[in-house]
C-alpha positions, 0 to 999 in steps of 0.5 A, a space after each residue: 730641444 728636449 735634450 737642451 732642457 735637461 737639468 744638469 744638477 750636480 747635486 741631484 740624487 738621480 745623477 747617473 742613474 738613468 741609462 740613455 735608453 730610458 731618456 727616450 721614453 716620453 713621459 706625460 707629466 701634465 696628465 699625471 699631475 692633473 689628478 692632483 689639481 688644486 681646487 679653485 683653478 680653472 683648467 686654463 689657469 692650471 695650464 698657464 701655471 704649469 707652463 710658467 713652472 716649466 719655463 722657470 725650471 728650464 731657466 734654473 737648469 740653464 743658469 746652473 749650466 752657465 754657473 758651472 761653466 763660469 766656475 770651471 773658467 774661474 778655476 782655470 784662470 786661477 790655475 794659470 795665475 798660480 793662485 791656490 785655494 790656500 791663497 783664497 783662504 788667506 785673503 778671506 781670513 785677512 779680510 774677515 780680520 780687517 772687518 772685525 778690527 774696524 767693527 765698533 764692538 772690537 774697538 770698544 773691547 780694545 779700549 776697555 782692555 787697554 784701560 784695564 791693562 793700564 790700571 792693572 799695571 799701575 796697581 802692580 807697580 804700587 804693590 811692588 813699591 810697597 813691598 820694596 819699601 817694607 823690605 827696606 824698613 825691615 832691613 833697617 829694623 833693630 831685629 834684622 840688624 841683630 840677626 844680620 850681625 849674628 849670621 855674619 859672626 857665624 859665617 866668619 867663624 866657619 870661614 875662619 875655622 876653614 882657613 885655620 885648618 888649611 894653614 896647619 899652624 892652628 888648631 882645627 877648632 880655630 878658637 881664639 888664635 885669630 880674630 874673626 874676619 868680617 866678610 859678611 855681605 850685609 
């Protein structure tokens, strides 16, 4: 039963280091461990504890073997079903995201950001209305009207001089031959 009690620890630093010939050599671990026996224990208590320790270590080894077999079986089932590690990752991320969304912290944050967004939207709407109103007031002011008239007059003179120069009948300066056209968009 000694071979059945061997620890198959896949994370062991000694994995694969011992040859088969060395595993047949008996080792008296109880005799070497007695030299460092703790004080206050009788020899019978120490033997009982060592026996229990050996049983627990054997159970741990058995459980590791069972776990490794179960993991292999799980992998085979997933492979047969066509499930990939990416599918598992997607499922885990989806579940985690759902857990975050139903958490109280997320709900409070979402509510706060929603309120802040509504207030910001209202404030920007008010700013837009004020700017629009101020531009309308400015356009209706006497100064803007005077500026608009001057730009319209200059434009009509430039456009008029181009039309006159293409006709060939008038002078290139277009001074006074035709009344200026008012094509101003204002």
